[in-house]
C-alpha positions as CSV (number, residue, x, y, z in Angstrom):
1,X,-12.9,-14.2,-3.6
2,X,-16.4,-12.9,-4.4
3,X,-16.6,-10.4,-7.2
4,X,-16.5,-6.8,-6.2
5,X,-20.1,-5.4,-6.4
6,X,-18.7,-1.9,-7.1
7,X,-16.5,-3.0,-10.1
8,X,-19.0,-2.0,-12.8
9,X,-19.4,1.5,-11.2
10,X,-15.6,1.9,-10.9
11,X,-15.2,1.0,-14.6
12,X,-17.9,3.5,-15.6
13,X,-16.3,6.2,-13.5
14,X,-12.9,5.6,-15.1
15,X,-14.5,5.9,-18.6
16,X,-16.1,9.3,-17.5
17,X,-19.6,7.9,-17.7
18,X,-20.8,9.7,-14.6
19,X,-24.5,9.2,-15.3
20,X,-24.1,5.4,-15.7
21,X,-22.0,5.3,-12.6
22,X,-24.7,7.0,-10.5
23,X,-27.4,4.7,-12.0
24,X,-25.4,1.6,-10.9
25,X,-24.7,3.0,-7.4
26,X,-28.2,4.3,-6.5
27,X,-29.7,0.8,-6.0
28,X,-26.7,-0.3,-3.9
29,X,-27.0,2.9,-1.8
30,X,-30.6,2.1,-1.1
31,X,-29.7,-1.4,0.1
32,X,-26.6,-0.4,2.1
33,X,-26.8,2.5,4.6
34,X,-24.0,5.0,5.0
35,X,-23.0,3.5,8.3
36,X,-21.6,0.3,6.7
37,X,-18.2,0.0,5.1
38,X,-19.6,-0.9,1.7
39,X,-22.2,1.9,1.9
40,X,-19.5,4.5,2.7
41,X,-17.2,3.3,-0.1
42,X,-20.0,3.5,-2.8
43,X,-21.0,6.9,-1.6
44,X,-17.5,8.2,-2.1
45,X,-17.7,7.0,-5.7
46,X,-21.0,8.8,-5.9
47,X,-19.3,12.0,-4.7
48,X,-16.8,11.7,-7.5
49,X,-19.5,11.1,-10.1
50,X,-21.5,14.1,-8.9
51,X,-18.5,16.3,-9.1
52,X,-17.9,15.1,-12.6
53,X,-21.4,16.2,-13.5
54,X,-20.9,19.6,-11.8
55,X,-23.5,18.8,-9.0
56,X,-21.5,20.3,-6.1
57,X,-24.5,20.6,-3.8
58,X,-25.3,16.9,-4.3
59,X,-21.7,16.0,-3.6
60,X,-21.7,18.0,-0.4
61,X,-24.9,16.4,0.8
62,X,-23.4,12.9,0.1
63,X,-20.3,13.8,2.1
64,X,-22.5,14.9,5.0
65,X,-24.3,11.6,5.0
66,X,-21.0,9.8,5.6
67,X,-20.6,11.3,9.1
68,X,-22.4,8.2,10.4
69,X,-20.1,5.8,8.7
70,X,-18.3,3.4,11.1
71,X,-15.2,3.1,8.8
72,X,-12.8,5.7,10.1
73,X,-10.9,6.0,6.8
74,X,-14.1,6.6,4.8
75,X,-15.3,9.2,7.3
76,X,-12.0,11.0,7.2
77,X,-12.0,11.2,3.4
78,X,-15.6,12.5,3.3
79,X,-14.7,15.2,5.9
80,X,-11.7,16.3,3.8
81,X,-13.8,16.5,0.6
82,X,-16.5,18.4,2.4
83,X,-14.0,21.0,3.7
84,X,-12.7,21.5,0.1
85,X,-16.2,21.8,-1.4
86,X,-17.5,24.2,1.2
87,X,-14.4,26.4,1.1
88,X,-15.1,30.0,0.0
89,X,-13.9,31.1,-3.4
90,X,-10.7,33.2,-3.4
91,X,-11.0,36.8,-4.6
92,X,-8.7,37.3,-7.5
93,X,-7.4,40.7,-8.7
94,X,-9.1,42.1,-11.8
95,X,-5.9,42.0,-13.9
96,X,-5.7,38.2,-13.3
97,X,-8.7,37.4,-15.5
98,X,-9.8,38.2,-19.0
99,X,-13.4,38.2,-20.4
100,X,-14.2,38.2,-24.1
101,X,-16.8,40.7,-25.5
102,X,-20.2,39.4,-26.4
103,X,-20.3,38.6,-30.1
104,X,-24.1,39.1,-30.4
105,X,-23.9,42.8,-29.4
106,X,-21.3,43.6,-32.1
107,X,-22.2,45.4,-35.3
108,X,-22.6,43.6,-38.6
109,X,-19.5,43.0,-40.7
110,X,-20.8,45.1,-43.6
111,X,-21.8,48.1,-41.4
112,X,-18.4,47.9,-39.6
113,X,-16.6,47.9,-43.0
114,X,-18.6,51.0,-44.1
115,X,-17.9,52.8,-40.9
116,X,-14.2,51.9,-41.1
117,X,-14.0,53.2,-44.7
118,X,-15.7,56.5,-43.7
119,X,-13.4,56.9,-40.8
120,X,-10.4,56.4,-43.0
121,X,-11.6,59.1,-45.3
122,X,-12.1,61.5,-42.4
123,X,-9.0,60.7,-40.4
124,X,-5.8,59.6,-42.2
125,X,-4.3,58.1,-39.0
126,X,-5.8,54.9,-37.8
127,X,-7.4,54.8,-34.3
128,X,-6.4,51.8,-32.1
129,X,-9.4,49.9,-30.8
130,X,-10.1,50.1,-27.1
131,X,-8.9,47.2,-24.9
132,X,-11.4,44.4,-24.2
133,X,-13.2,44.7,-20.9
134,X,-12.0,42.5,-18.1
135,X,-13.8,41.1,-15.0
136,X,-13.4,38.5,-12.3
137,X,-13.9,34.9,-13.3
138,X,-14.6,31.9,-11.0
139,X,-12.9,28.6,-11.7
140,X,-15.2,25.5,-11.6
141,X,-15.3,23.8,-8.2
142,X,-15.2,20.3,-9.7
143,X,-11.9,21.1,-11.6
144,X,-10.5,22.6,-8.4
145,X,-11.3,19.4,-6.4
146,X,-9.6,17.2,-9.1
147,X,-6.5,19.5,-9.0
148,X,-6.3,19.4,-5.2
149,X,-6.7,15.6,-5.2
150,X,-3.9,15.2,-7.8
151,X,-1.7,17.5,-5.8
152,X,-2.3,15.6,-2.6
153,X,-1.5,12.3,-4.3
154,X,1.7,13.7,-5.9
155,X,2.7,15.3,-2.6
156,X,2.3,12.0,-0.7
157,X,4.3,10.1,-3.4
158,X,7.0,12.5,-4.2
159,X,7.6,13.9,-0.7
160,X,8.9,10.6,0.5
161,X,7.0,10.9,3.8
162,X,6.8,7.1,4.3
163,X,8.7,4.5,6.2
164,X,8.3,0.9,4.9
165,X,9.6,-1.9,7.3
166,X,9.5,-5.5,6.1
167,X,10.1,-8.2,8.7
168,X,10.7,-11.8,7.6
169,X,10.6,-14.4,10.4
170,X,12.0,-17.8,9.9
171,X,9.8,-20.5,11.3
172,X,9.9,-24.3,10.9
173,X,12.0,-25.6,8.0
174,X,10.8,-24.3,4.7
175,X,8.4,-21.7,6.2
176,X,8.5,-17.9,6.6
177,X,6.2,-15.2,8.1
178,X,5.8,-11.8,6.5
179,X,5.2,-8.6,8.5
180,X,5.1,-5.3,6.7
181,X,4.5,-1.8,8.2
182,X,3.9,1.4,6.2
183,X,4.2,4.4,8.5
184,X,3.2,7.9,7.6
185,X,5.3,10.6,9.2
186,X,2.3,12.9,9.3
187,X,0.4,10.7,11.8
188,X,-2.5,10.3,9.4
189,X,-3.3,8.0,6.6
190,X,-2.2,9.4,3.2
191,X,-4.4,9.0,0.1
192,X,-1.7,6.7,-1.2
193,X,-2.0,4.4,1.8
194,X,-5.8,4.3,1.6
195,X,-5.7,3.3,-2.1
196,X,-2.9,0.8,-1.4
197,X,-5.1,-0.9,1.3
198,X,-8.1,-0.9,-1.0
199,X,-6.2,-2.5,-3.9
200,X,-4.8,-5.2,-1.6
201,X,-8.2,-6.1,-0.2
202,X,-9.5,-6.5,-3.8
203,X,-6.6,-8.7,-4.8
204,X,-7.4,-12.4,-5.3
205,X,-5.4,-14.4,-2.6
206,X,-5.5,-17.9,-1.5
207,X,-7.0,-18.6,2.0
208,X,-3.7,-19.9,3.3
209,X,-1.8,-16.9,2.1
210,X,-4.3,-14.2,3.0
211,X,-2.9,-11.0,4.5
212,X,-4.2,-9.5,7.7
213,X,-4.5,-5.8,7.2
214,X,-4.8,-3.2,10.0
215,X,-4.8,0.6,9.9
216,X,-4.2,2.9,12.9
217,X,-3.1,6.5,13.1
218,X,-1.2,6.7,9.8
219,X,0.2,3.1,10.1
220,X,-0.8,0.3,7.8
221,X,0.2,-3.2,9.1
222,X,0.3,-6.3,7.0
223,X,0.7,-9.8,8.6
224,X,0.7,-13.2,7.0
225,X,0.7,-16.7,8.5
226,X,3.8,-18.9,8.6
227,X,3.7,-20.4,5.1
228,X,6.1,-21.8,2.5
229,X,8.7,-19.5,1.0
230,X,7.1,-19.6,-2.4
231,X,3.9,-18.0,-1.0
232,X,5.9,-15.3,0.8
233,X,7.6,-14.6,-2.5
234,X,4.1,-14.1,-4.1
235,X,3.0,-11.8,-1.3
236,X,6.1,-9.6,-1.6
237,X,5.6,-9.4,-5.4
238,X,2.0,-8.4,-4.8
239,X,2.7,-5.6,-2.3
240,X,5.7,-4.3,-4.4
241,X,3.7,-4.3,-7.7
242,X,0.7,-2.6,-6.1
243,X,2.9,0.2,-4.6
244,X,4.7,0.6,-7.9
245,X,1.5,0.9,-9.9
246,X,0.2,3.6,-7.6
247,X,3.4,5.5,-8.0
248,X,3.3,5.2,-11.8
249,X,6.5,3.0,-11.8
250,X,7.3,-0.2,-13.7
251,X,9.4,-2.1,-11.2
252,X,10.4,-5.8,-11.3
253,X,9.0,-7.8,-8.3
254,X,11.4,-8.8,-5.5
255,X,12.9,-12.2,-5.8
256,X,13.1,-14.4,-2.7
257,X,14.6,-17.9,-2.6
258,X,15.0,-20.4,0.3
259,X,17.0,-23.6,-0.3
260,X,17.4,-26.3,2.4
261,X,19.5,-29.4,3.0
262,X,17.9,-31.6,5.6
263,X,20.3,-33.5,7.9
264,X,19.5,-35.7,10.9
265,X,20.0,-33.0,13.5
266,X,18.7,-30.1,11.5
267,X,18.5,-28.3,8.2
268,X,21.0,-26.0,6.5
269,X,19.2,-23.0,4.9
270,X,20.5,-20.8,2.1
271,X,18.4,-17.6,1.8
272,X,18.7,-14.9,-0.9
273,X,16.7,-11.8,-1.5
274,X,16.9,-9.3,-4.5
275,X,15.1,-6.0,-4.7
276,X,15.6,-3.9,-7.8
277,X,15.0,-0.2,-7.1
278,X,17.0,1.2,-10.1
279,X,13.9,2.7,-11.6
280,X,13.0,4.7,-8.4
281,X,14.4,8.3,-8.3
282,X,15.7,9.9,-5.2
283,X,12.8,10.6,-2.8
284,X,13.8,12.6,0.3
285,X,12.6,11.0,3.5
286,X,11.6,7.6,2.0
287,X,13.0,4.8,4.2
288,X,12.9,1.2,3.2
289,X,14.4,-1.6,5.3
290,X,14.1,-5.4,5.7
291,X,14.5,-7.2,9.1
292,X,15.3,-11.0,9.2
293,X,15.4,-13.3,12.2
294,X,16.0,-15.3,14.2
295,X,19.5,-15.7,12.9
296,X,22.8,-16.6,14.4
297,X,26.0,-14.6,14.2
298,X,27.8,-14.8,10.9
299,X,24.7,-15.8,9.0
300,X,25.0,-12.9,6.6
301,X,27.3,-13.9,3.7
302,X,26.7,-10.9,1.4
303,X,24.7,-7.6,1.6
304,X,24.9,-5.0,-1.2
305,X,25.1,-2.1,-1.6
306,X,24.4,-1.4,2.1
307,X,25.7,-3.6,4.9
308,X,23.3,-5.2,7.4
309,X,23.2,-4.3,11.1
310,X,22.5,-6.6,14.0
311,X,19.2,-6.0,15.7
312,X,17.6,-8.1,18.4
313,X,17.7,-11.8,17.5
314,X,18.4,-11.0,13.8
315,X,19.7,-8.3,11.4
316,X,18.2,-5.2,9.7
317,X,19.2,-4.4,6.1
318,X,18.5,-1.0,4.7
319,X,17.6,-0.8,1.0
320,X,19.3,1.8,-1.3
321,X,17.0,3.8,-3.6
322,X,18.1,3.7,-7.2
323,X,20.3,0.6,-6.9
324,X,20.1,-3.2,-7.1
325,X,19.9,-4.6,-3.6
326,X,21.1,-8.2,-2.9
327,X,21.3,-10.2,0.4
328,X,22.5,-13.7,1.0
329,X,22.3,-15.7,4.2
330,X,23.4,-19.2,5.3
331,X,22.0,-20.4,8.6
332,X,21.3,-23.7,10.5
333,X,18.0,-24.7,11.9
334,X,18.0,-27.5,14.5
335,X,15.4,-30.3,14.2
336,X,13.5,-31.0,17.3
337,X,12.7,-34.5,16.1
338,X,16.4,-35.2,15.3
339,X,17.6,-33.8,18.6
340,X,15.0,-35.9,20.5
341,X,16.1,-39.1,18.8
342,X,19.7,-38.4,19.6
343,X,18.8,-37.8,23.3
344,X,16.9,-41.1,23.4
345,X,19.8,-43.0,22.0
346,X,22.2,-41.4,24.5
347,X,20.0,-42.3,27.4
348,X,19.6,-45.9,26.2
349,X,23.4,-46.2,25.8
350,X,23.8,-44.8,29.4
351,X,21.3,-47.3,30.7
352,X,23.1,-50.2,29.0
353,X,26.5,-49.0,30.3
354,X,25.2,-48.9,33.9
355,X,23.7,-52.4,33.5
356,X,27.0,-53.7,32.3
357,X,28.8,-52.3,35.3
358,X,26.2,-54.0,37.5
359,X,27.0,-57.4,35.9
360,X,30.7,-56.8,36.3
361,X,30.2,-56.1,40.0
362,X,28.6,-59.5,40.4
363,X,25.0,-58.5,41.1
364,X,23.6,-60.1,38.0
365,X,20.1,-59.5,36.9
366,X,17.8,-57.8,39.4
367,X,15.6,-60.4,41.2
368,X,12.6,-60.2,43.5
369,X,13.3,-61.3,47.1
370,X,12.7,-65.0,47.8
371,X,9.7,-65.9,49.9
372,X,10.3,-66.9,53.6
373,X,10.2,-70.6,54.5
374,X,7.6,-71.6,57.2
């Protein structure tokens, strides 16, 4: 894949070099209008850098320019940020804040010492100093935006408002197809889903194993072609590792294995899948499941810790959070070439048997009629 043109700006933003990030993005912004996908993405990076510099007005103007972006996700993020930036500041009670006295207006230390000494001679009892003045304070808008963004991310991760369905379809011998759906129960894409899609698009993948990614109303759909089981194992490891990194978890990638014994009429397949979720804590509402098909009855030999349930032409297996999940299948795939060869042999044997019956009846070999004599 081509190198990401926004990678230097992203690295500068991660290091806190907001000025360098803006200098790298300004030429790209001039070349790519806000209506394009790349132009919208780089302007979102500019909004973050402007907020880091405390330039709230520039960040709001940049968000307004993204109203013309054709990318629905970018336009939605810009709208959310603009609402946060333009929100009026909350009025806090006076006893919630504390202001320090101005040091420049205080008396000199020597004069204060003399005055204190004279007061001690005049009054034997010490007088307590007056309390410091208080007044309303206003929190920085940039810090508030960062706090709100972090809270939204933590809420989307810890609330468990996601349903992840993984569908593995068995194709020709040795090949599988992966379909994965991440559904938000809110009906809108969560920040976690947007970042997940962005990371997957930036991941280096082979052309044969590329993922088709679609987003629609809070649903992220991933689809691969029918490829070898080793490639499907890499795709599963990529999606699981990307999701775990976004959640701050260190999870081992899923392990998928498909072994086949090819016979004349078909192939016997032994399939195993292991998903280790022991490092994941209990998240209410998080639903993980794997569907496999087409499969015959009795194909499931072992499913732990949860049993599989029949569904359509296959089975659905629910994953248990905080446990080691294992599934083993044994199925038979008929070979079209082998079945066709057997059918041809049977038809040839039938034709020979009929010809033998014809000979035994005395008809002999079939002949053309003899020509008539003049």
